[in-house]
C-alpha positions in Angstrom: -1.9 -15.6 6.2 -5.1 -18.1 7.1 -6.8 -18.3 3.6 -10.4 -18.1 3.8 -13.7 -19.0 1.6 -13.2 -16.8 -1.4 -16.8 -16.5 -1.6 -16.7 -13.4 0.7 -13.8 -11.3 -0.9 -15.2 -7.8 -0.5 -13.7 -4.1 -0.5 -12.6 -3.2 -3.7 -13.1 -6.4 -5.2 -16.9 -6.3 -4.9 -17.2 -3.4 -7.6 -18.7 -4.9 -10.6 -16.0 -5.9 -13.3 -18.9 -5.9 -15.6 -19.3 -1.9 -15.2 -15.8 -1.3 -17.1 -15.6 -3.9 -19.9 -15.8 -1.0 -22.2 -13.3 1.5 -21.4 -15.3 4.5 -23.5 -17.7 4.2 -20.6 -15.7 4.8 -18.0 -14.9 8.3 -17.2 -11.4 9.2 -17.2 -10.6 5.4 -17.7 -11.4 6.0 -21.2 -9.1 4.3 -24.0 -7.5 7.3 -25.5 -5.2 5.1 -27.9 -5.0 2.6 -30.4 -3.7 -1.2 -30.0 -0.2 -1.4 -29.9 2.1 -1.7 -32.8 1.9 -5.5 -32.1 -1.6 -5.4 -32.3 -1.4 -6.8 -28.7 -4.8 -8.5 -27.2 -3.4 -8.5 -23.8 -3.1 -12.4 -23.9 0.5 -12.6 -23.4 2.2 -13.7 -20.1 2.7 -11.4 -17.4 5.3 -11.2 -14.7 4.3 -10.1 -11.2 7.4 -8.6 -8.8 6.7 -8.6 -5.2 8.9 -6.5 -2.6 8.8 -9.1 0.0 6.4 -11.5 1.9 7.5 -11.0 5.6 4.3 -8.6 5.8 0.9 -10.1 6.3 0.0 -7.0 3.8 2.0 -8.6 1.3 1.1 -12.4 1.8 -2.4 -11.1 1.2 -1.6 -9.3 -1.8 0.2 -12.3 -3.1 -2.8 -14.6 -2.5 -5.1 -12.1 -4.4 -3.0 -11.7 -7.6 -3.8 -15.4 -9.0 -7.9 -15.0 -8.5 -7.6 -11.3 -9.7 -5.4 -12.3 -12.6 -8.1 -15.0 -13.8 -11.4 -12.7 -13.1 -9.3 -9.9 -15.3 -8.5 -12.4 -18.1 -4.6 -12.0 -17.6 -2.4 -14.6 -17.7 -0.2 -14.2 -14.7 3.2 -16.0 -14.2 3.8 -17.0 -10.8 5.1 -14.2 -8.5 8.6 -13.3 -7.6 9.7 -12.1 -4.5 12.5 -9.6 -4.2 13.2 -10.3 -0.4 13.2 -6.7 0.7 16.3 -6.3 -1.7 16.2 -3.2 -4.3 19.1 -4.9 -6.6 17.7 -8.2 -6.4 14.6 -6.6 -7.7 16.2 -5.1 -10.6 17.4 -8.9 -11.4 14.1 -10.4 -10.7 12.8 -7.6 -13.4 15.6 -8.9 -16.1 14.8 -12.6 -15.4 11.3 -11.9 -16.1 12.1 -10.3 -19.3 14.3 -12.7 -20.6 11.7 -15.3 -20.0 9.7 -13.3 -22.8 6.8 -11.7 -20.7 4.6 -9.2 -22.5 3.7 -7.0 -19.4 4.9 -6.5 -15.8 3.3 -5.6 -12.7 5.8 -4.4 -10.2 5.7 -3.1 -6.5 9.1 -1.2 -6.6 11.0 -1.5 -3.1 13.0 1.9 -3.9 11.7 4.6 -5.7 14.8 5.7 -7.4 16.5 2.3 -7.9 13.6 0.9 -9.8 14.5 3.4 -12.6 16.9 0.6 -14.0 14.5 -2.0 -14.5 12.1 0.5 -16.0 14.4 1.1 -18.7 15.3 -2.5 -19.3 11.3 -3.1 -19.7 10.9 0.0 -21.9 14.0 -1.2 -24.2 12.2 -4.4 -24.8 9.0 -2.7 -25.3 7.3 -4.3 -22.5 4.8 -2.2 -20.4 4.8 -1.8 -16.6 2.3 -1.2 -14.1 3.7 -0.3 -10.7 1.9 -1.2 -7.7 1.9 0.7 -3.9 4.7 2.6 -4.7 5.6 5.5 -7.4 8.9 5.2 -9.2 10.3 8.8 -9.0 11.4 8.4 -12.8 11.1 5.7 -15.3 8.0 4.5 -17.8 5.0 3.1 -16.3 1.6 2.7 -17.8 0.0 3.4 -14.4 0.7 3.7 -10.7 -2.0 1.7 -8.5 -1.8 3.3 -5.1 -3.7 4.7 -2.6 -3.1 8.2 -1.4 -0.4 7.6 0.9 -0.5 11.7 1.8 -4.1 10.8 3.1 -2.5 8.3 5.2 -0.1 10.5 7.4 -3.0 13.1 7.5 -5.8 10.8 8.7 -3.5 9.3 11.2 -2.6 13.0 12.4 -5.6 13.7 12.9 -7.0 10.8 14.6 -4.4 11.4 17.2 -4.8 15.2 17.4 -8.5 14.4 18.0 -7.8 12.1 20.9 -4.9 13.7 22.8 -4.9 17.5 23.6 -1.1 17.7 24.3 2.2 15.8 24.8 4.9 13.5 22.7 3.6 11.5 19.9 5.7 8.9 17.9 5.8 8.3 14.2 7.4 4.9 13.3 8.5 5.6 10.1 8.8 3.4 6.9 12.0 3.5 4.5 12.6 7.0 3.2 13.7 5.8 0.0 10.6 4.9 -1.0 7.8 7.7 -1.7 5.3 6.0 0.6 7.9 6.6 3.7 8.5 10.1 2.5 4.6 11.1 1.7 3.4 9.5 5.2 6.0 10.9 7.1 6.0 14.5 5.7 2.0 14.4 5.8 1.9 13.5 9.4 4.8 15.8 10.4 3.3 18.7 8.6 -0.3 18.3 9.9 0.5 17.8 13.4 2.7 21.0 13.0 -0.6 23.1 11.4 -3.2 21.9 13.3 -2.2 20.4 16.8 0.9 22.6 17.6 0.5 21.2 21.6 1.7 17.7 20.2 5.3 17.1 19.6 6.6 14.8 17.3 9.5 12.2 17.7 10.5 9.9 14.9 11.8 6.6 14.4 13.4 5.6 11.0 12.7 2.0 10.6 12.9 1.3 7.1 10.1 -1.2 7.0 12.2 -3.6 9.2 10.1 -4.8 12.5 13.5 -5.2 14.7 14.7 -1.9 13.8 11.1 -0.7 14.9 11.5 -2.5 18.1 14.9 -1.8 19.2 14.4 2.1 18.6 11.0 2.2 20.0 12.7 0.8 23.2 15.5 3.2 23.3 13.0 6.0 22.7 10.5 4.9 25.6 13.1 4.8 28.0 14.1 8.5 27.4 10.3 9.4 27.0 8.3 7.3 29.2 5.5 10.1 28.8 4.8 9.3 25.1 0.9 9.9 24.6 0.4 8.4 20.9 2.1 6.3 18.1 1.8 6.1 14.6 2.9 3.0 12.9 3.4 3.4 9.0 3.2 0.0 8.2 1.0 -2.5 10.7 2.1 -5.5 8.9 5.8 -5.1 10.1 5.4 -2.9 12.8 2.1 -4.2 14.9 3.6 -7.1 16.8 7.0 -5.6 17.5 5.3 -2.4 18.8 2.6 -4.1 21.0 5.4 -6.4 22.1 7.8 -3.7 23.2 4.9 -2.0 25.0 3.9 -5.0 26.8 7.4 -5.7 27.9 7.5 -2.3 29.7 4.1 -2.7 31.4 2.6 0.3 28.8 0.2 -1.7 26.9 -2.9 -0.6 28.3 -6.3 -1.1 27.0 -8.4 1.7 25.4 -10.4 3.5 27.9 -7.8 2.5 30.9 -5.6 5.0 32.6 -2.0 5.4 30.6 -3.7 4.0 27.4 -1.4 5.1 24.5 -3.5 6.1 21.7 -2.2 4.0 18.5 -2.9 4.5 14.7 -1.6 2.1 12.0 -1.7 1.6 8.3 -2.4 -1.5 6.4 -5.6 -3.0 7.5 -4.7 -6.5 8.2 -6.9 -8.8 10.0 -4.3 -8.5 12.8 -4.9 -5.0 13.3 -8.5 -5.4 13.4 -7.9 -7.9 16.4 -6.0 -5.5 18.2 -8.8 -2.9 17.5 -11.3 -5.1 18.9 -9.0 -6.0 21.9 -8.5 -1.9 22.6 -4.8 -2.5 22.4 -4.6 0.0 19.3 -7.3 2.4 18.2 -7.5 3.0 14.5 -5.9 1.9 11.3 -6.2 3.1 7.6 -6.6 0.5 5.4 -4.5 -0.4 2.3 -6.9 -2.4 -0.2 -4.7 -5.4 -1.1 -7.6 -6.8 -3.0 -8.0 -3.6 -5.3 -4.2 -3.4 -5.8 -4.2 -6.6 -7.2 -7.0 -6.2 -9.2 -6.4 -2.9 -10.4 -2.9 -4.1 -11.3 -4.3 -6.9 -13.8 -6.7 -4.1 -15.2 -4.1 -1.6 -16.0 -1.4 -4.3 -17.4 -3.9 -5.7 -19.3 -4.8 -2.5 -20.7 -1.4 -1.4 -21.4 -0.8 -4.6 -23.3 -3.7 -3.7 -25.9 -2.5 -0.3 -26.2 -5.0 1.5 -24.4 -3.8 4.6 -22.3 -5.9 7.2 -19.4 -6.3 10.6 -18.5 -6.2 12.3 -15.2 -9.8 12.1 -13.4 -12.1 10.4 -11.7 -12.7 6.5 -12.4 -15.7 4.3 -12.4 -14.3 2.8 -9.1 -14.6 5.6 -6.6 -11.0 6.8 -7.5 -9.2 9.4 -9.0 -6.5 9.1 -11.6 -3.4 11.8 -11.0 -0.6 13.0 -12.9 2.5 13.0 -10.5 5.0 15.8 -11.0 7.3 13.4 -13.1 4.5 12.9 -15.4 3.6 9.4 -14.3 -0.5 8.4 -13.6 -1.3 7.2 -10.2 -4.7 5.5 -9.8 -5.0 7.0 -6.3 -7.8 4.5 -4.5 -9.5 5.2 -1.5 -8.5 4.1 2.0 -11.0 4.3 4.7 -10.2 4.9 8.4 -10.9 1.9 10.6 -11.9 2.2 14.3 -13.7 0.3 16.9 -16.8 1.7 15.6 -16.3 0.2 12.0 -14.0 -2.7 12.6 -16.6 -5.3 11.6 -17.6 -3.8 8.6 -17.3 -6.2 5.8 -16.4 -3.6 3.1 -12.9 -2.6 4.7 -12.0 -6.3 4.9 -9.8 -5.6 1.4 -6.8 -7.3 2.9 -8.8 -10.1 4.3 -8.4 -13.3 2.1 -11.5 -15.0 2.6 
């Protein structure tokens, strides 16, 4: 991903960090616990484990990590890339623990498999903050994640408001991830409840671009009358989807006869460009900058022994308690369309 001048980091990063220097003044982010037994001051080394670096979203997040760590006063080590391998991710966590980190910020690849790594950290007394994906089980100080149910619902409503009837496709993520499950079920349920004249066809693509391309090609051969597409991850699905449509002569610009209405997830610059060109119609933006910022914010607090309660935060989000008992800070994720694509407030995934 092309790096730009850091003076224009926007979106959630523009929130004044000084407003929350004292946790007791921040609503649900109030410190409800004393410093840990070790008298932690949050100055120990922090390991940062990435799920992959083949997606522009994760490339953007990776670029934000060091600068957000510096801004939050966190001594973050060089990031580790698990290369889309859940087993490798557990090994990466163990390696970080063996290097003596006092905190971990991890973006889980598999909501169930990550429990093994979380258990390792708990045994060593090392707090963990999960980013982007909530674990099914295990101990984490906080999950920093946008509301993925809202992703699916916003995509559903956009398509439903622009397509009166017909077939729509959702290109799903990995259903081993709570993100993939949340987005898929939310989209499916929303269509069923609110837009019964739409027929949903599904492609399980496991966050893999090649899988998305081949399965979409097969599906379009059997269903050339597709009217809408929901891509659950523009970072991996945008290019193969547009290439597949173009190869079949089905990539028509918005406003032209035969245009397929397309909604994506991520909010990466490539999606914004595609919206401007009329190739896709909207995306639900994931705030890579805010993920990095609040991942660092919460790991520092956890290393200091601080805890949190459900409720609204001072940064426009809400902390909720998941069915597993884990706390999650659900960051807002706006819908980006041609009407607001040039609003700098929505550029959270662009490293400027």
